[in-house]
C-alpha positions as CSV (number, residue, x, y, z in Angstrom):
1,X,-4.4,-15.3,44.9
2,X,-4.7,-11.9,43.3
3,X,-2.6,-12.2,40.1
4,X,-4.3,-10.6,37.1
5,X,-7.3,-9.4,39.1
6,X,-9.0,-6.0,38.4
7,X,-9.8,-3.8,41.4
8,X,-13.1,-2.1,40.8
9,X,-14.9,-2.2,44.1
10,X,-13.9,-3.1,47.7
11,X,-16.8,-5.6,47.6
12,X,-15.0,-7.6,44.9
13,X,-12.8,-8.9,47.8
14,X,-13.2,-11.3,50.7
15,X,-12.1,-10.6,54.2
16,X,-9.2,-13.1,54.0
17,X,-7.9,-11.4,50.8
18,X,-8.0,-7.9,52.4
19,X,-6.1,-9.3,55.4
20,X,-3.6,-10.8,53.1
21,X,-3.1,-7.4,51.5
22,X,-2.6,-5.9,55.0
23,X,0.1,-8.5,55.7
24,X,1.9,-7.8,52.4
25,X,1.6,-4.1,53.1
26,X,3.6,-4.7,56.3
27,X,6.3,-6.4,54.2
28,X,6.3,-3.4,51.9
29,X,7.0,-1.1,54.8
30,X,10.2,-3.1,55.3
31,X,11.2,-2.5,51.7
32,X,10.5,1.2,52.2
33,X,12.9,1.3,55.2
34,X,15.6,-0.1,52.9
35,X,14.7,2.5,50.2
36,X,13.9,0.4,47.1
37,X,13.3,-3.0,45.5
38,X,13.7,-4.4,42.0
39,X,10.5,-6.6,42.5
40,X,8.7,-5.0,39.5
41,X,11.8,-4.1,37.4
42,X,10.7,-4.0,33.7
43,X,7.0,-3.5,34.5
44,X,5.1,-0.4,33.5
45,X,2.2,1.3,35.2
46,X,-0.1,3.5,33.2
47,X,-2.1,6.2,35.0
48,X,-5.2,7.6,33.3
49,X,-6.5,10.4,35.5
50,X,-9.5,12.2,34.0
51,X,-10.1,14.0,37.4
52,X,-7.6,15.9,39.6
53,X,-5.6,13.9,42.1
54,X,-2.7,14.3,44.4
55,X,-2.4,11.4,46.8
56,X,-3.9,8.6,44.7
57,X,-1.8,9.4,41.6
58,X,1.5,10.2,43.4
59,X,1.3,7.3,45.8
60,X,0.7,4.9,42.9
61,X,3.6,6.4,41.0
62,X,5.8,6.3,44.1
63,X,4.8,2.7,44.8
64,X,5.7,1.5,41.3
65,X,9.0,3.4,41.4
66,X,9.9,2.0,44.8
67,X,9.5,-1.4,43.4
68,X,11.8,-0.7,40.4
69,X,9.0,-0.3,37.8
70,X,8.2,2.6,35.5
71,X,5.2,4.9,35.1
72,X,3.5,6.5,32.0
73,X,0.3,8.3,31.7
74,X,-1.5,11.6,32.1
75,X,-3.3,13.6,34.8
76,X,-5.0,16.2,32.6
77,X,-7.1,15.0,29.6
78,X,-6.2,18.2,27.7
79,X,-2.7,16.9,27.4
80,X,-3.8,13.6,25.8
81,X,-5.6,12.7,22.6
82,X,-8.9,12.9,24.5
83,X,-8.6,16.7,23.7
84,X,-8.6,15.8,20.0
85,X,-11.8,13.8,20.4
86,X,-10.5,10.3,21.0
87,X,-12.9,8.1,22.9
88,X,-12.1,6.5,26.2
89,X,-12.2,3.0,24.8
90,X,-9.4,3.8,22.3
91,X,-7.4,5.5,25.0
92,X,-7.6,2.4,27.2
93,X,-6.6,0.1,24.3
94,X,-3.6,2.3,23.7
95,X,-2.5,2.2,27.3
96,X,-3.1,-1.5,27.5
97,X,-0.6,-2.0,24.6
98,X,2.0,0.1,26.4
99,X,1.7,-1.0,30.0
100,X,1.4,-4.0,32.3
101,X,-1.2,-2.5,34.7
102,X,-3.6,0.6,34.5
103,X,-4.9,2.9,37.1
104,X,-7.9,5.0,36.0
105,X,-9.9,7.8,37.7
106,X,-13.0,9.4,36.2
107,X,-16.0,11.4,37.3
108,X,-18.4,9.0,35.8
109,X,-19.3,5.8,37.6
110,X,-18.7,2.7,35.4
111,X,-15.7,3.9,33.5
112,X,-13.3,1.7,35.4
113,X,-15.5,-1.3,34.7
114,X,-15.5,-0.4,31.0
115,X,-11.7,-0.1,31.1
116,X,-11.5,-3.6,32.7
117,X,-13.7,-5.1,30.0
118,X,-11.4,-3.7,27.3
119,X,-7.9,-4.1,28.7
120,X,-6.1,-7.4,29.0
121,X,-3.9,-5.9,31.8
122,X,-5.2,-5.5,35.3
123,X,-7.2,-2.3,35.9
124,X,-7.4,-0.5,39.2
125,X,-10.2,1.9,39.9
126,X,-8.6,5.1,41.3
127,X,-12.0,6.5,41.9
128,X,-15.1,6.7,39.7
129,X,-18.3,8.6,40.2
130,X,-19.7,8.8,43.7
131,X,-19.6,5.1,44.6
132,X,-16.2,3.5,44.4
133,X,-12.6,4.3,45.5
134,X,-11.5,0.8,46.5
135,X,-7.8,1.3,47.1
136,X,-8.6,4.3,49.4
137,X,-10.8,2.1,51.5
138,X,-8.1,-0.5,51.7
139,X,-5.7,2.2,53.0
140,X,-8.3,3.4,55.5
141,X,-9.0,-0.1,56.8
142,X,-5.3,-0.9,56.9
143,X,-4.6,2.2,59.0
144,X,-7.2,1.1,61.6
145,X,-5.9,-2.5,61.6
146,X,-2.3,-1.3,61.9
147,X,-3.2,0.9,64.9
148,X,-5.5,-1.3,66.8
149,X,-4.5,-4.7,65.4
150,X,-8.1,-5.3,64.7
151,X,-11.2,-3.8,63.1
152,X,-13.8,-6.1,64.8
153,X,-15.4,-4.7,67.9
154,X,-14.5,-1.1,67.3
155,X,-16.9,1.9,67.2
156,X,-16.4,3.8,64.0
157,X,-17.9,7.2,63.2
158,X,-18.1,8.5,59.6
159,X,-18.7,12.3,59.4
160,X,-19.6,14.7,56.6
161,X,-20.7,14.0,53.0
162,X,-22.1,10.5,53.1
163,X,-24.3,11.0,50.0
164,X,-21.7,11.9,47.3
165,X,-18.4,11.1,48.9
166,X,-17.0,8.0,47.2
167,X,-14.2,7.5,49.7
168,X,-16.7,7.5,52.6
169,X,-19.0,5.1,50.7
170,X,-16.2,2.7,49.8
171,X,-15.1,2.8,53.5
172,X,-18.6,1.9,54.6
173,X,-18.6,-1.0,52.1
174,X,-15.2,-2.1,53.4
175,X,-16.4,-2.2,57.0
176,X,-19.1,-4.8,56.0
177,X,-16.2,-7.2,55.4
178,X,-15.4,-7.0,59.2
179,X,-17.4,-6.9,62.4
180,X,-17.2,-3.4,64.0
181,X,-19.3,-3.0,67.1
182,X,-21.2,0.1,65.8
183,X,-20.9,2.5,62.8
184,X,-22.2,6.0,63.5
185,X,-23.1,7.9,60.3
186,X,-23.1,11.7,61.1
187,X,-24.2,14.1,58.4
188,X,-26.6,17.0,57.6
189,X,-30.0,15.8,56.5
190,X,-29.2,16.7,52.9
191,X,-26.1,14.5,52.9
192,X,-27.4,11.3,54.5
193,X,-26.5,8.1,52.8
194,X,-28.5,7.2,49.7
195,X,-31.3,4.6,50.3
196,X,-29.6,1.9,48.2
197,X,-26.4,2.3,50.3
198,X,-28.4,2.1,53.5
199,X,-30.3,-1.0,52.3
200,X,-27.0,-2.7,51.4
201,X,-25.3,-1.9,54.7
202,X,-28.3,-3.2,56.7
203,X,-28.5,-6.4,54.5
204,X,-25.0,-7.3,55.6
205,X,-25.8,-6.9,59.3
206,X,-23.7,-3.8,59.8
207,X,-24.9,-2.1,63.0
208,X,-25.4,1.5,61.8
209,X,-26.8,4.5,63.6
210,X,-27.6,7.8,61.8
211,X,-27.6,11.2,63.5
212,X,-26.8,14.8,62.7
213,X,-25.0,15.4,66.0
214,X,-21.3,14.4,66.4
215,X,-21.4,15.4,70.0
216,X,-24.0,12.7,70.6
217,X,-21.7,9.9,69.7
218,X,-18.1,11.1,69.8
219,X,-17.3,9.9,73.3
220,X,-18.0,6.3,72.2
221,X,-15.8,6.4,69.1
222,X,-12.6,4.6,68.5
223,X,-12.2,5.9,64.9
224,X,-13.5,9.3,63.6
225,X,-13.5,9.3,59.8
226,X,-13.9,12.9,58.6
227,X,-14.8,13.8,55.0
228,X,-15.0,17.2,53.3
229,X,-18.3,18.4,51.8
230,X,-17.4,18.1,48.1
231,X,-18.7,21.1,46.1
232,X,-17.8,19.5,42.8
233,X,-20.1,16.5,43.4
234,X,-23.3,18.6,43.9
235,X,-25.7,18.7,40.9
236,X,-27.2,21.8,42.4
237,X,-24.9,24.6,43.8
238,X,-27.6,25.9,46.1
239,X,-27.6,22.5,47.8
240,X,-23.9,22.9,48.6
241,X,-24.4,26.4,50.0
242,X,-26.9,24.9,52.5
243,X,-24.5,22.4,54.0
244,X,-20.9,23.8,53.6
245,X,-19.1,24.2,56.9
246,X,-21.6,21.9,58.7
247,X,-18.9,20.3,60.9
248,X,-15.5,21.4,62.1
249,X,-13.3,19.3,64.3
250,X,-11.3,21.3,66.8
251,X,-9.6,20.9,70.2
252,X,-12.8,21.9,72.1
253,X,-14.9,19.2,70.5
254,X,-12.2,16.6,71.2
255,X,-12.2,17.1,75.0
256,X,-14.8,14.3,75.3
257,X,-13.0,11.9,73.0
258,X,-11.5,8.6,74.0
259,X,-7.8,8.7,74.9
260,X,-6.9,6.4,72.0
261,X,-9.3,7.9,69.4
262,X,-7.8,8.2,65.9
263,X,-9.0,10.8,63.3
264,X,-8.8,9.8,59.7
265,X,-9.5,11.8,56.6
266,X,-9.0,10.7,52.9
267,X,-7.9,14.3,52.1
268,X,-7.8,16.9,50.8
269,X,-9.4,18.8,53.7
270,X,-10.8,22.3,53.5
271,X,-11.9,23.6,56.9
272,X,-13.5,20.5,58.5
273,X,-10.4,19.8,60.7
274,X,-8.8,22.7,62.5
275,X,-5.0,22.7,61.8
276,X,-4.4,22.8,65.6
277,X,-5.7,19.2,65.6
278,X,-2.7,18.2,63.5
279,X,-0.5,18.4,66.6
280,X,-2.6,16.2,68.8
281,X,-2.3,12.5,69.4
282,X,-5.6,12.0,67.6
283,X,-4.4,13.1,64.2
284,X,-3.8,10.0,62.0
285,X,-4.7,11.4,58.6
286,X,-1.2,12.1,57.5
287,X,-0.1,8.6,58.6
288,X,-3.1,7.3,56.7
289,X,-2.0,9.2,53.6
290,X,1.6,7.8,54.0
291,X,0.1,4.3,54.2
292,X,-1.0,4.7,50.6
293,X,2.5,3.9,49.4
294,X,3.0,0.4,51.1
295,X,-0.6,-0.6,50.5
296,X,-0.4,0.3,46.8
297,X,3.0,-1.4,46.6
298,X,1.3,-4.5,47.9
299,X,-1.5,-4.3,45.4
300,X,0.8,-3.8,42.4
301,X,3.1,-6.7,43.5
302,X,0.1,-9.0,44.0
303,X,-1.7,-8.1,40.8
304,X,1.4,-8.4,38.7
305,X,2.3,-11.8,40.3
306,X,5.6,-10.7,41.7
307,X,4.5,-12.2,45.0
308,X,1.5,-14.4,46.0
C-alpha cells in the first residue's frame, strides 16, 4: 500500500492509510517488547537535518536500529559539505546513492518536496518551514487513537502558536481526515491560524472554534494539545516579546478538566506546562514522544516494503 511512497504532508494520505499505519504501529510495539527485529537488516536510513532536532532524529534512528537497519547522516550542516558551499540538490543525490530511505528537516518550506523530486529513494519530511511535520502529526493522532480507541466524536483543543508552529498545523490537517466533534483553537491574537489554513480547515467541514481563552473551553476538552511559542520562527523579535508566556498549564487550571483529559505536546517545552503537571494523570506528552519509535518503525517498514 505504501511501498516507495514519499511522506511530505499528512494530507498526502487517506484515512484508511493512516489507520493502517496505526495498526502496524501496534505490531511494532510488540517487536519493541522483544527488543529487536531483523526486518530491515541490510537497509540504510540517511538523516539530513539542517535544523536542530532531538526527538525526530533520535526516534527515526532508534526505529531503524530496532528493525536491524543502519543509519548515516548529519545533524549539523557545518559538519557536512554544505559548509563548503555544496548545494542541497547535490547533497540529496549523494545521500540517495548511499541509502535506501532519507529523512530531511529544513527551515525552508518546500525543501522536502525538492528532495523527493531528486531522490529515487523514499523521502520523509522531518519538518520543513512552518507548514508540515507529517510524521509528528501521525504520532499525535496515534496517541489519541491508542488512548480513546477513536478520534471521531472527541473535543480537541490546540493551544499556543497556531501561526508558525508546524507541528500544530500538521496536527490540524491530520484531524481533517477524521471526524472530531469540535476543535478549539486557542491562541493570542498575534498567533491565530493563517487565513489560508483557516479556509482549508473550514472547506473540509472541520468544526473549529477560535478563542483567546483556554478557561472558556477547557472543561469540554478530551484532548489538550499544547505548543510552545517558537521564538526562532518569528520574523520580528518584537512580535515574540508581545506573546511569550501567554499560556501556562498548571494544576490550578486543570481543576475544571475532564477526568480523562489527556495533555499532548510535541516538545520541547519551555514554560508552557508546569513540571508539576508531569505527575498527574493528564500528562501524556512523554508517552506521545515514546510513541514516535513504533510509529516511525511502522513507516520505515511500510515504505521499504518489508511489510504491506
